[in-house]
KENU-327326 format. One record per residue (C-alpha): residue number from 1; residue in three letters; chain; z, x, y. Coordinates in steps of 0.001 Angstrom, whole numbers, plus 500000, padded with zeros to 6 digits. Layout:
BEGIN
<site rofi="NUM" lumtor="ala" kolza="A" zz="Z" xx="X" yy="Y"/>
...
REM end
This chain:
BEGIN
<site rofi="1" lumtor="met" kolza="A" zz="545587" xx="458898" yy="156968"/>
<site rofi="2" lumtor="met" kolza="A" zz="546882" xx="456226" yy="154608"/>
<site rofi="3" lumtor="leu" kolza="A" zz="548645" xx="458770" yy="152409"/>
<site rofi="4" lumtor="gly" kolza="A" zz="550213" xx="460388" yy="155466"/>
<site rofi="5" lumtor="met" kolza="A" zz="551643" xx="457073" yy="156630"/>
<site rofi="6" lumtor="arg" kolza="A" zz="552911" xx="456279" yy="153148"/>
<site rofi="7" lumtor="val" kolza="A" zz="554775" xx="459608" yy="153020"/>
<site rofi="8" lumtor="ile" kolza="A" zz="556556" xx="458573" yy="156241"/>
<site rofi="9" lumtor="ile" kolza="A" zz="557520" xx="455286" yy="154574"/>
<site rofi="10" lumtor="trp" kolza="A" zz="558852" xx="457107" yy="151508"/>
<site rofi="11" lumtor="thr" kolza="A" zz="560913" xx="459429" yy="153718"/>
<site rofi="12" lumtor="phe" kolza="A" zz="562949" xx="456562" yy="155155"/>
<site rofi="13" lumtor="gln" kolza="A" zz="563175" xx="454484" yy="151980"/>
<site rofi="14" lumtor="lys" kolza="A" zz="566778" xx="453417" yy="151321"/>
<site rofi="15" lumtor="val" kolza="A" zz="566388" xx="452101" yy="147752"/>
<site rofi="16" lumtor="pro" kolza="A" zz="564829" xx="454327" yy="145066"/>
<site rofi="17" lumtor="tyr" kolza="A" zz="561394" xx="453263" yy="143903"/>
<site rofi="18" lumtor="glu" kolza="A" zz="561232" xx="452028" yy="140333"/>
<site rofi="19" lumtor="arg" kolza="A" zz="558165" xx="451189" yy="138308"/>
<site rofi="20" lumtor="ile" kolza="A" zz="558982" xx="448044" yy="136352"/>
<site rofi="21" lumtor="gly" kolza="A" zz="558522" xx="448478" yy="132602"/>
<site rofi="22" lumtor="his" kolza="A" zz="557580" xx="452166" yy="132841"/>
<site rofi="23" lumtor="pro" kolza="A" zz="560750" xx="454323" yy="133063"/>
<site rofi="24" lumtor="asn" kolza="A" zz="560449" xx="458089" yy="133549"/>
<site rofi="25" lumtor="ser" kolza="A" zz="560950" xx="458719" yy="129845"/>
<site rofi="26" lumtor="ser" kolza="A" zz="558915" xx="461923" yy="129736"/>
<site rofi="27" lumtor="pro" kolza="A" zz="557300" xx="464436" yy="132145"/>
<site rofi="28" lumtor="leu" kolza="A" zz="553904" xx="462884" yy="131426"/>
<site rofi="29" lumtor="gln" kolza="A" zz="555138" xx="459370" yy="132198"/>
<site rofi="30" lumtor="thr" kolza="A" zz="556835" xx="460634" yy="135370"/>
<site rofi="31" lumtor="phe" kolza="A" zz="553555" xx="462220" yy="136480"/>
<site rofi="32" lumtor="tyr" kolza="A" zz="551695" xx="458992" yy="135712"/>
<site rofi="33" lumtor="asn" kolza="A" zz="554248" xx="456987" yy="137709"/>
<site rofi="34" lumtor="cys" kolza="A" zz="553886" xx="459394" yy="140641"/>
<site rofi="35" lumtor="met" kolza="A" zz="550115" xx="458932" yy="140614"/>
<site rofi="36" lumtor="asp" kolza="A" zz="550498" xx="455167" yy="140429"/>
<site rofi="37" lumtor="leu" kolza="A" zz="552967" xx="455178" yy="143326"/>
<site rofi="38" lumtor="thr" kolza="A" zz="550564" xx="457254" yy="145402"/>
<site rofi="39" lumtor="tyr" kolza="A" zz="547453" xx="455134" yy="144918"/>
<site rofi="40" lumtor="asn" kolza="A" zz="548831" xx="451689" yy="144065"/>
<site rofi="41" lumtor="thr" kolza="A" zz="548675" xx="450320" yy="147610"/>
<site rofi="42" lumtor="arg" kolza="A" zz="549479" xx="446716" yy="146666"/>
<site rofi="43" lumtor="gly" kolza="A" zz="552665" xx="447626" yy="144807"/>
<site rofi="44" lumtor="val" kolza="A" zz="551803" xx="445773" yy="141602"/>
<site rofi="45" lumtor="gly" kolza="A" zz="554535" xx="446600" yy="139086"/>
<site rofi="46" lumtor="trp" kolza="A" zz="556920" xx="448246" yy="141592"/>
<site rofi="47" lumtor="asn" kolza="A" zz="560281" xx="447034" yy="142829"/>
<site rofi="48" lumtor="trp" kolza="A" zz="559333" xx="447603" yy="146486"/>
<site rofi="49" lumtor="ala" kolza="A" zz="556711" xx="444860" yy="146182"/>
<site rofi="50" lumtor="ala" kolza="A" zz="558835" xx="442427" yy="144171"/>
<site rofi="51" lumtor="arg" kolza="A" zz="558909" xx="439961" yy="147073"/>
<site rofi="52" lumtor="tyr" kolza="A" zz="555134" xx="440054" yy="147524"/>
<site rofi="53" lumtor="thr" kolza="A" zz="552934" xx="437272" yy="146214"/>
<site rofi="54" lumtor="phe" kolza="A" zz="549446" xx="437773" yy="144855"/>
<site rofi="55" lumtor="pro" kolza="A" zz="546514" xx="435349" yy="144557"/>
<site rofi="56" lumtor="pro" kolza="A" zz="546688" xx="433088" yy="141486"/>
<site rofi="57" lumtor="glu" kolza="A" zz="544989" xx="434491" yy="138415"/>
<site rofi="58" lumtor="thr" kolza="A" zz="542168" xx="432494" yy="136813"/>
<site rofi="59" lumtor="arg" kolza="A" zz="541177" xx="435024" yy="134147"/>
<site rofi="60" lumtor="pro" kolza="A" zz="542941" xx="435109" yy="130755"/>
<site rofi="61" lumtor="leu" kolza="A" zz="545751" xx="437673" yy="130526"/>
<site rofi="62" lumtor="glu" kolza="A" zz="546492" xx="437377" yy="126804"/>
<site rofi="63" lumtor="pro" kolza="A" zz="545968" xx="440695" yy="124950"/>
<site rofi="64" lumtor="ser" kolza="A" zz="543718" xx="438894" yy="122453"/>
<site rofi="65" lumtor="arg" kolza="A" zz="541374" xx="437868" yy="125293"/>
<site rofi="66" lumtor="arg" kolza="A" zz="541130" xx="441254" yy="126969"/>
<site rofi="67" lumtor="ser" kolza="A" zz="537383" xx="441397" yy="126420"/>
<site rofi="68" lumtor="thr" kolza="A" zz="536983" xx="438078" yy="128239"/>
<site rofi="69" lumtor="phe" kolza="A" zz="538984" xx="439410" yy="131188"/>
<site rofi="70" lumtor="leu" kolza="A" zz="536804" xx="442527" yy="131275"/>
<site rofi="71" lumtor="phe" kolza="A" zz="533595" xx="440511" yy="131134"/>
<site rofi="72" lumtor="gln" kolza="A" zz="534638" xx="438150" yy="133927"/>
<site rofi="73" lumtor="thr" kolza="A" zz="535820" xx="441060" yy="136062"/>
<site rofi="74" lumtor="leu" kolza="A" zz="532590" xx="443011" yy="135653"/>
<site rofi="75" lumtor="leu" kolza="A" zz="530489" xx="439894" yy="136217"/>
<site rofi="76" lumtor="ser" kolza="A" zz="532379" xx="439140" yy="139419"/>
<site rofi="77" lumtor="gly" kolza="A" zz="531885" xx="442713" yy="140592"/>
<site rofi="78" lumtor="val" kolza="A" zz="528141" xx="442662" yy="139990"/>
<site rofi="79" lumtor="leu" kolza="A" zz="527670" xx="439188" yy="141515"/>
<site rofi="80" lumtor="his" kolza="A" zz="529610" xx="440134" yy="144643"/>
<site rofi="81" lumtor="leu" kolza="A" zz="527568" xx="443334" yy="144887"/>
<site rofi="82" lumtor="tyr" kolza="A" zz="524338" xx="441338" yy="144959"/>
<site rofi="83" lumtor="phe" kolza="A" zz="525898" xx="438712" yy="147207"/>
<site rofi="84" lumtor="gly" kolza="A" zz="526924" xx="441395" yy="149689"/>
<site rofi="85" lumtor="asp" kolza="A" zz="523413" xx="442817" yy="149622"/>
<site rofi="86" lumtor="phe" kolza="A" zz="522000" xx="439340" yy="150248"/>
<site rofi="87" lumtor="ile" kolza="A" zz="524343" xx="438735" yy="153181"/>
<site rofi="88" lumtor="gln" kolza="A" zz="523573" xx="442179" yy="154636"/>
<site rofi="89" lumtor="ile" kolza="A" zz="519851" xx="441448" yy="154641"/>
<site rofi="90" lumtor="ile" kolza="A" zz="520455" xx="438098" yy="156351"/>
<site rofi="91" lumtor="ala" kolza="A" zz="522488" xx="439790" yy="159115"/>
<site rofi="92" lumtor="ala" kolza="A" zz="519908" xx="442558" yy="159571"/>
<site rofi="93" lumtor="ser" kolza="A" zz="517006" xx="440087" yy="159624"/>
<site rofi="94" lumtor="phe" kolza="A" zz="518032" xx="438712" yy="163019"/>
<site rofi="95" lumtor="asp" kolza="A" zz="516446" xx="441821" yy="164517"/>
<site rofi="96" lumtor="pro" kolza="A" zz="515257" xx="444446" yy="161991"/>
<site rofi="97" lumtor="ser" kolza="A" zz="514254" xx="446872" yy="164766"/>
<site rofi="98" lumtor="thr" kolza="A" zz="517791" xx="447070" yy="166217"/>
<site rofi="99" lumtor="ile" kolza="A" zz="520559" xx="445416" yy="164191"/>
<site rofi="100" lumtor="gly" kolza="A" zz="518786" xx="446217" yy="160943"/>
<site rofi="101" lumtor="ser" kolza="A" zz="518057" xx="449856" yy="161804"/>
<site rofi="102" lumtor="val" kolza="A" zz="520181" xx="452990" yy="161520"/>
<site rofi="103" lumtor="glu" kolza="A" zz="519783" xx="453513" yy="165274"/>
<site rofi="104" lumtor="gly" kolza="A" zz="521563" xx="450198" yy="165786"/>
<site rofi="105" lumtor="gly" kolza="A" zz="521525" xx="447557" yy="168488"/>
<site rofi="106" lumtor="thr" kolza="A" zz="523643" xx="444851" yy="170083"/>
<site rofi="107" lumtor="ile" kolza="A" zz="523993" xx="441293" yy="168806"/>
<site rofi="108" lumtor="phe" kolza="A" zz="524248" xx="440070" yy="172413"/>
<site rofi="109" lumtor="asp" kolza="A" zz="520624" xx="439493" yy="173445"/>
<site rofi="110" lumtor="ala" kolza="A" zz="520519" xx="439757" yy="177258"/>
<site rofi="111" lumtor="ser" kolza="A" zz="517147" xx="437963" yy="177395"/>
<site rofi="112" lumtor="leu" kolza="A" zz="518735" xx="434703" yy="176207"/>
<site rofi="113" lumtor="pro" kolza="A" zz="520719" xx="432207" yy="178290"/>
<site rofi="114" lumtor="leu" kolza="A" zz="524473" xx="432719" yy="178019"/>
<site rofi="115" lumtor="his" kolza="A" zz="525094" xx="429811" yy="175610"/>
<site rofi="116" lumtor="leu" kolza="A" zz="522298" xx="430913" yy="173258"/>
<site rofi="117" lumtor="arg" kolza="A" zz="523359" xx="434545" yy="173571"/>
<site rofi="118" lumtor="leu" kolza="A" zz="526873" xx="433701" yy="172420"/>
<site rofi="119" lumtor="leu" kolza="A" zz="525682" xx="431299" yy="169730"/>
<site rofi="120" lumtor="arg" kolza="A" zz="523366" xx="433974" yy="168336"/>
<site rofi="121" lumtor="ala" kolza="A" zz="526151" xx="436577" yy="168364"/>
<site rofi="122" lumtor="trp" kolza="A" zz="528622" xx="434261" yy="166637"/>
<site rofi="123" lumtor="thr" kolza="A" zz="526000" xx="433269" yy="164057"/>
<site rofi="124" lumtor="ile" kolza="A" zz="525397" xx="436923" yy="163190"/>
<site rofi="125" lumtor="thr" kolza="A" zz="529157" xx="437552" yy="163065"/>
<site rofi="126" lumtor="val" kolza="A" zz="529675" xx="435192" yy="160120"/>
<site rofi="127" lumtor="pro" kolza="A" zz="527370" xx="436940" yy="157571"/>
<site rofi="128" lumtor="ala" kolza="A" zz="528222" xx="440392" yy="158921"/>
<site rofi="129" lumtor="gly" kolza="A" zz="531929" xx="439690" yy="158495"/>
<site rofi="130" lumtor="thr" kolza="A" zz="531350" xx="438223" yy="155046"/>
<site rofi="131" lumtor="met" kolza="A" zz="529938" xx="441605" yy="154043"/>
<site rofi="132" lumtor="ile" kolza="A" zz="533494" xx="442978" yy="154181"/>
<site rofi="133" lumtor="tyr" kolza="A" zz="534766" xx="440422" yy="151694"/>
<site rofi="134" lumtor="ala" kolza="A" zz="531808" xx="440845" yy="149334"/>
<site rofi="135" lumtor="ser" kolza="A" zz="531702" xx="444653" yy="149346"/>
<site rofi="136" lumtor="met" kolza="A" zz="535452" xx="445098" yy="148865"/>
<site rofi="137" lumtor="thr" kolza="A" zz="535589" xx="442487" yy="146099"/>
<site rofi="138" lumtor="ala" kolza="A" zz="532681" xx="444165" yy="144321"/>
<site rofi="139" lumtor="ala" kolza="A" zz="534236" xx="447629" yy="144547"/>
<site rofi="140" lumtor="tyr" kolza="A" zz="537672" xx="446346" yy="143501"/>
<site rofi="141" lumtor="asn" kolza="A" zz="536433" xx="444487" yy="140418"/>
<site rofi="142" lumtor="ile" kolza="A" zz="534112" xx="447259" yy="139239"/>
<site rofi="143" lumtor="phe" kolza="A" zz="536921" xx="449784" yy="139630"/>
<site rofi="144" lumtor="ala" kolza="A" zz="539320" xx="447423" yy="137820"/>
<site rofi="145" lumtor="phe" kolza="A" zz="536846" xx="447170" yy="134937"/>
<site rofi="146" lumtor="phe" kolza="A" zz="536736" xx="450966" yy="134662"/>
<site rofi="147" lumtor="cys" kolza="A" zz="540523" xx="451424" yy="134844"/>
<site rofi="148" lumtor="ile" kolza="A" zz="541216" xx="448783" yy="132201"/>
<site rofi="149" lumtor="leu" kolza="A" zz="538445" xx="449847" yy="129822"/>
<site rofi="150" lumtor="val" kolza="A" zz="538671" xx="453638" yy="130179"/>
<site rofi="151" lumtor="leu" kolza="A" zz="542210" xx="454308" yy="131430"/>
<site rofi="152" lumtor="his" kolza="A" zz="543737" xx="451522" yy="129295"/>
<site rofi="153" lumtor="gln" kolza="A" zz="545536" xx="449849" yy="132165"/>
<site rofi="154" lumtor="lys" kolza="A" zz="546688" xx="446262" yy="131745"/>
<site rofi="155" lumtor="pro" kolza="A" zz="544847" xx="443281" yy="133278"/>
<site rofi="156" lumtor="glu" kolza="A" zz="548115" xx="442302" yy="134991"/>
<site rofi="157" lumtor="gln" kolza="A" zz="547779" xx="445429" yy="137126"/>
<site rofi="158" lumtor="trp" kolza="A" zz="544610" xx="444013" yy="138723"/>
<site rofi="159" lumtor="pro" kolza="A" zz="545332" xx="440564" yy="140197"/>
<site rofi="160" lumtor="pro" kolza="A" zz="542613" xx="438976" yy="142354"/>
<site rofi="161" lumtor="met" kolza="A" zz="542057" xx="440723" yy="145663"/>
<site rofi="162" lumtor="tyr" kolza="A" zz="541540" xx="437662" yy="147870"/>
<site rofi="163" lumtor="asp" kolza="A" zz="542770" xx="434090" yy="147874"/>
<site rofi="164" lumtor="ala" kolza="A" zz="539835" xx="432149" yy="149373"/>
<site rofi="165" lumtor="pro" kolza="A" zz="540297" xx="433322" yy="152997"/>
<site rofi="166" lumtor="trp" kolza="A" zz="537730" xx="430734" yy="154147"/>
<site rofi="167" lumtor="phe" kolza="A" zz="540358" xx="428042" yy="153439"/>
<site rofi="168" lumtor="ala" kolza="A" zz="542988" xx="429593" yy="155745"/>
<site rofi="169" lumtor="thr" kolza="A" zz="544572" xx="427068" yy="158112"/>
<site rofi="170" lumtor="ser" kolza="A" zz="546378" xx="429594" yy="160296"/>
<site rofi="171" lumtor="leu" kolza="A" zz="546077" xx="433248" yy="161233"/>
<site rofi="172" lumtor="ser" kolza="A" zz="549384" xx="433982" yy="159514"/>
<site rofi="173" lumtor="asp" kolza="A" zz="548014" xx="432318" yy="156383"/>
<site rofi="174" lumtor="met" kolza="A" zz="544800" xx="434329" yy="156658"/>
<site rofi="175" lumtor="trp" kolza="A" zz="546287" xx="437786" yy="157195"/>
<site rofi="176" lumtor="gly" kolza="A" zz="549596" xx="437307" yy="155416"/>
<site rofi="177" lumtor="lys" kolza="A" zz="548457" xx="435624" yy="152201"/>
<site rofi="178" lumtor="arg" kolza="A" zz="544734" xx="435128" yy="151762"/>
<site rofi="179" lumtor="trp" kolza="A" zz="543238" xx="438436" yy="152916"/>
<site rofi="180" lumtor="his" kolza="A" zz="543549" xx="441552" yy="150771"/>
<site rofi="181" lumtor="ala" kolza="A" zz="546959" xx="443231" yy="150906"/>
<site rofi="182" lumtor="leu" kolza="A" zz="545840" xx="446844" yy="150460"/>
<site rofi="183" lumtor="phe" kolza="A" zz="547553" xx="447993" yy="153679"/>
<site rofi="184" lumtor="arg" kolza="A" zz="550368" xx="445448" yy="153910"/>
<site rofi="185" lumtor="gln" kolza="A" zz="553232" xx="447850" yy="153242"/>
<site rofi="186" lumtor="thr" kolza="A" zz="551858" xx="450404" yy="155711"/>
<site rofi="187" lumtor="phe" kolza="A" zz="551341" xx="447894" yy="158507"/>
<site rofi="188" lumtor="val" kolza="A" zz="554796" xx="446388" yy="158012"/>
<site rofi="189" lumtor="glu" kolza="A" zz="556798" xx="449602" yy="157610"/>
<site rofi="190" lumtor="ile" kolza="A" zz="554944" xx="451735" yy="160167"/>
<site rofi="191" lumtor="gly" kolza="A" zz="554120" xx="449011" yy="162679"/>
<site rofi="192" lumtor="ala" kolza="A" zz="555976" xx="445715" yy="162371"/>
<site rofi="193" lumtor="lys" kolza="A" zz="559519" xx="446924" yy="161698"/>
<site rofi="194" lumtor="pro" kolza="A" zz="559680" xx="449733" yy="164311"/>
<site rofi="195" lumtor="phe" kolza="A" zz="558082" xx="447556" yy="167004"/>
<site rofi="196" lumtor="ala" kolza="A" zz="560392" xx="444647" yy="166164"/>
<site rofi="197" lumtor="tyr" kolza="A" zz="563376" xx="446990" yy="166552"/>
<site rofi="198" lumtor="leu" kolza="A" zz="562124" xx="448428" yy="169865"/>
<site rofi="199" lumtor="thr" kolza="A" zz="561286" xx="445034" yy="171387"/>
<site rofi="200" lumtor="gly" kolza="A" zz="564216" xx="443145" yy="169899"/>
<site rofi="201" lumtor="ser" kolza="A" zz="561798" xx="440453" yy="168711"/>
<site rofi="202" lumtor="arg" kolza="A" zz="560602" xx="440111" yy="165162"/>
<site rofi="203" lumtor="leu" kolza="A" zz="557863" xx="437722" yy="166266"/>
<site rofi="204" lumtor="val" kolza="A" zz="556426" xx="439605" yy="169247"/>
<site rofi="205" lumtor="gly" kolza="A" zz="557157" xx="443151" yy="168124"/>
<site rofi="206" lumtor="gly" kolza="A" zz="556320" xx="442483" yy="164500"/>
<site rofi="207" lumtor="cys" kolza="A" zz="552926" xx="440933" yy="165210"/>
<site rofi="208" lumtor="ile" kolza="A" zz="551846" xx="443456" yy="167819"/>
<site rofi="209" lumtor="gly" kolza="A" zz="553195" xx="446399" yy="165813"/>
<site rofi="210" lumtor="ala" kolza="A" zz="551503" xx="445502" yy="162536"/>
<site rofi="211" lumtor="phe" kolza="A" zz="548141" xx="444740" yy="164085"/>
<site rofi="212" lumtor="ser" kolza="A" zz="548296" xx="447821" yy="166342"/>
<site rofi="213" lumtor="val" kolza="A" zz="548540" xx="450077" yy="163294"/>
<site rofi="214" lumtor="ser" kolza="A" zz="545698" xx="448097" yy="161727"/>
<site rofi="215" lumtor="ala" kolza="A" zz="543643" xx="448590" yy="164895"/>
<site rofi="216" lumtor="leu" kolza="A" zz="544292" xx="452327" yy="164802"/>
<site rofi="217" lumtor="leu" kolza="A" zz="543315" xx="452661" yy="161152"/>
<site rofi="218" lumtor="his" kolza="A" zz="540088" xx="450687" yy="161501"/>
<site rofi="219" lumtor="his" kolza="A" zz="539153" xx="452450" yy="164735"/>
<site rofi="220" lumtor="phe" kolza="A" zz="539394" xx="455867" yy="163083"/>
<site rofi="221" lumtor="ala" kolza="A" zz="537037" xx="454646" yy="160350"/>
<site rofi="222" lumtor="leu" kolza="A" zz="534464" xx="453657" yy="162988"/>
<site rofi="223" lumtor="trp" kolza="A" zz="535078" xx="456779" yy="165083"/>
<site rofi="224" lumtor="gly" kolza="A" zz="534369" xx="458866" yy="161984"/>
<site rofi="225" lumtor="met" kolza="A" zz="530715" xx="457844" yy="162162"/>
<site rofi="226" lumtor="gly" kolza="A" zz="530350" xx="460302" yy="165023"/>
<site rofi="227" lumtor="arg" kolza="A" zz="529209" xx="457897" yy="167715"/>
<site rofi="228" lumtor="gly" kolza="A" zz="532227" xx="457896" yy="169959"/>
<site rofi="229" lumtor="phe" kolza="A" zz="535046" xx="455515" yy="170843"/>
<site rofi="230" lumtor="asp" kolza="A" zz="534573" xx="451761" yy="171072"/>
<site rofi="231" lumtor="phe" kolza="A" zz="537538" xx="449760" yy="172346"/>
<site rofi="232" lumtor="arg" kolza="A" zz="536118" xx="446542" yy="170854"/>
<site rofi="233" lumtor="met" kolza="A" zz="537069" xx="447556" yy="167308"/>
<site rofi="234" lumtor="pro" kolza="A" zz="540834" xx="447829" yy="168000"/>
<site rofi="235" lumtor="leu" kolza="A" zz="540567" xx="444863" yy="170391"/>
<site rofi="236" lumtor="phe" kolza="A" zz="539740" xx="442540" yy="167479"/>
<site rofi="237" lumtor="tyr" kolza="A" zz="542904" xx="443468" yy="165569"/>
<site rofi="238" lumtor="ile" kolza="A" zz="545099" xx="443370" yy="168664"/>
<site rofi="239" lumtor="met" kolza="A" zz="543843" xx="439843" yy="169357"/>
<site rofi="240" lumtor="met" kolza="A" zz="544622" xx="438849" yy="165760"/>
<site rofi="241" lumtor="gly" kolza="A" zz="548192" xx="439926" yy="166503"/>
<site rofi="242" lumtor="val" kolza="A" zz="548202" xx="437948" yy="169760"/>
<site rofi="243" lumtor="gly" kolza="A" zz="546890" xx="434864" yy="167962"/>
<site rofi="244" lumtor="thr" kolza="A" zz="549493" xx="435159" yy="165203"/>
<site rofi="245" lumtor="met" kolza="A" zz="552190" xx="435542" yy="167855"/>
<site rofi="246" lumtor="leu" kolza="A" zz="550950" xx="432416" yy="169641"/>
<site rofi="247" lumtor="glu" kolza="A" zz="551151" xx="430521" yy="166345"/>
<site rofi="248" lumtor="gly" kolza="A" zz="554770" xx="431610" yy="165956"/>
<site rofi="249" lumtor="leu" kolza="A" zz="555608" xx="430448" yy="169473"/>
<site rofi="250" lumtor="trp" kolza="A" zz="553842" xx="427154" yy="168773"/>
<site rofi="251" lumtor="arg" kolza="A" zz="555935" xx="426594" yy="165650"/>
<site rofi="252" lumtor="lys" kolza="A" zz="559138" xx="427508" yy="167498"/>
<site rofi="253" lumtor="ala" kolza="A" zz="558273" xx="424873" yy="170095"/>
<site rofi="254" lumtor="gly" kolza="A" zz="558080" xx="422266" yy="167343"/>
<site rofi="255" lumtor="gly" kolza="A" zz="554321" xx="422312" yy="166827"/>
<site rofi="256" lumtor="lys" kolza="A" zz="552744" xx="421984" yy="163408"/>
<site rofi="257" lumtor="ala" kolza="A" zz="549899" xx="424043" yy="161996"/>
<site rofi="258" lumtor="gly" kolza="A" zz="547464" xx="423259" yy="159237"/>
<site rofi="259" lumtor="gly" kolza="A" zz="544791" xx="420760" yy="158373"/>
<site rofi="260" lumtor="ile" kolza="A" zz="541376" xx="420647" yy="159991"/>
<site rofi="261" lumtor="phe" kolza="A" zz="542833" xx="421620" yy="163378"/>
<site rofi="262" lumtor="gly" kolza="A" zz="544501" xx="424699" yy="161924"/>
<site rofi="263" lumtor="trp" kolza="A" zz="541347" xx="425667" yy="160036"/>
<site rofi="264" lumtor="ser" kolza="A" zz="539171" xx="425240" yy="163150"/>
<site rofi="265" lumtor="trp" kolza="A" zz="541591" xx="427313" yy="165213"/>
<site rofi="266" lumtor="thr" kolza="A" zz="541697" xx="430099" yy="162605"/>
<site rofi="267" lumtor="met" kolza="A" zz="537960" xx="430333" yy="162035"/>
<site rofi="268" lumtor="gly" kolza="A" zz="537192" xx="430002" yy="165742"/>
<site rofi="269" lumtor="trp" kolza="A" zz="539643" xx="432730" yy="166806"/>
<site rofi="270" lumtor="cys" kolza="A" zz="538333" xx="435111" yy="164117"/>
<site rofi="271" lumtor="val" kolza="A" zz="534650" xx="434513" yy="164910"/>
<site rofi="272" lumtor="val" kolza="A" zz="534984" xx="434630" yy="168708"/>
<site rofi="273" lumtor="trp" kolza="A" zz="536816" xx="437965" yy="168711"/>
<site rofi="274" lumtor="gly" kolza="A" zz="535019" xx="439135" yy="165585"/>
<site rofi="275" lumtor="ala" kolza="A" zz="531720" xx="439161" yy="167481"/>
<site rofi="276" lumtor="phe" kolza="A" zz="532926" xx="442119" yy="169561"/>
<site rofi="277" lumtor="met" kolza="A" zz="533975" xx="444035" yy="166449"/>
<site rofi="278" lumtor="ile" kolza="A" zz="530669" xx="443293" yy="164716"/>
<site rofi="279" lumtor="asp" kolza="A" zz="528795" xx="444434" yy="167818"/>
<site rofi="280" lumtor="ser" kolza="A" zz="530590" xx="447767" yy="167605"/>
<site rofi="281" lumtor="trp" kolza="A" zz="529234" xx="447984" yy="164040"/>
<site rofi="282" lumtor="thr" kolza="A" zz="525676" xx="446978" yy="164788"/>
<site rofi="283" lumtor="thr" kolza="A" zz="525350" xx="449352" yy="167731"/>
<site rofi="284" lumtor="arg" kolza="A" zz="526174" xx="452169" yy="165303"/>
<site rofi="285" lumtor="gly" kolza="A" zz="523713" xx="451068" yy="162628"/>
<site rofi="286" lumtor="leu" kolza="A" zz="526382" xx="450058" yy="160119"/>
<site rofi="287" lumtor="val" kolza="A" zz="524690" xx="446746" yy="159253"/>
<site rofi="288" lumtor="ala" kolza="A" zz="521646" xx="448743" yy="158113"/>
<site rofi="289" lumtor="ser" kolza="A" zz="523660" xx="449937" yy="155106"/>
<site rofi="290" lumtor="ser" kolza="A" zz="522188" xx="449258" yy="151667"/>
<site rofi="291" lumtor="phe" kolza="A" zz="524336" xx="448009" yy="148814"/>
<site rofi="292" lumtor="leu" kolza="A" zz="521705" xx="448647" yy="146156"/>
<site rofi="293" lumtor="pro" kolza="A" zz="518619" xx="450834" yy="145574"/>
<site rofi="294" lumtor="asp" kolza="A" zz="515396" xx="449270" yy="146855"/>
<site rofi="295" lumtor="glu" kolza="A" zz="514063" xx="448910" yy="143315"/>
<site rofi="296" lumtor="val" kolza="A" zz="516686" xx="446302" yy="142377"/>
<site rofi="297" lumtor="arg" kolza="A" zz="517137" xx="444494" yy="145715"/>
<site rofi="298" lumtor="ile" kolza="A" zz="516012" xx="440986" yy="144775"/>
<site rofi="299" lumtor="ala" kolza="A" zz="517730" xx="439610" yy="147885"/>
<site rofi="300" lumtor="glu" kolza="A" zz="514855" xx="440688" yy="150144"/>
<site rofi="301" lumtor="arg" kolza="A" zz="512537" xx="438219" yy="148418"/>
<site rofi="302" lumtor="leu" kolza="A" zz="515080" xx="435422" yy="148821"/>
<site rofi="303" lumtor="val" kolza="A" zz="515649" xx="436107" yy="152504"/>
<site rofi="304" lumtor="ala" kolza="A" zz="511902" xx="436012" yy="153107"/>
<site rofi="305" lumtor="leu" kolza="A" zz="511965" xx="432355" yy="152062"/>
<site rofi="306" lumtor="leu" kolza="A" zz="514607" xx="431419" yy="154675"/>
<site rofi="307" lumtor="ala" kolza="A" zz="513544" xx="429775" yy="157928"/>
<site rofi="308" lumtor="ile" kolza="A" zz="515732" xx="431229" yy="160716"/>
<site rofi="309" lumtor="pro" kolza="A" zz="515560" xx="429274" yy="164009"/>
<site rofi="310" lumtor="lys" kolza="A" zz="513407" xx="431045" yy="166597"/>
<site rofi="311" lumtor="ala" kolza="A" zz="516170" xx="430735" yy="169180"/>
<site rofi="312" lumtor="phe" kolza="A" zz="518226" xx="433260" yy="167195"/>
<site rofi="313" lumtor="val" kolza="A" zz="515573" xx="435943" yy="166628"/>
REM end
């Protein structure tokens, strides 16, 4: 699906794509550039992503310190893998017979009063959502280690994936800068620009268009599990677009964003609507996924030592 949308983008591209520092000097190099264009979703090293910014690098990029970069990258990948496993067990432990099982179950416990039901659901949403960050960071860094060590790519081709999204002070800051940018070009070119043209508004059309394509992509991933349609998955991304649009209107009216108010707004909006997305996961057994083989899952012993309030379980 991603490759299909990227082909559409290439079809209407006005300026030829150029890979910076790697001219098509030979058939082999041209083939390598074609492969990089196809699978390099962030656009690192390409002129079409020259205006994009990436998270600041903290690892050494000097050629003489390549081994240090590799070690830190692999260490980060392994630590995030175990961290994701730890967080997954915490989320599943709220109800191992439903949320923590492959059959699945809802995070909204109907036997609880409304305020406790919502509090429980939002509490589960935080670790379940953190699983996304941890699993993608782990996969990205382990794959980066392989590509640099085996395929002899440069460390500069693998900038950090995230920029501390937990510090975001607005939704535009969260989704535009701090979250991973793997699908940024697709969402902008397929969604934001056409919708902005059709609506005549870059703010309204751009926000709704970009997040609508995101909703479609993520819904198909969930639908592929074979358990039917769930409107709550695309609803989360649509509401992220609505929230970002509201921020733009607020700024146009002279309002200021940022600080503790901006952070509270961002985290609150994501968690409140995120609960519905997470529930669509848990009812399909997705939170029962295992990051690691049982033989090396040390997180289970750590979770057993935690005291979870009885009101939540």
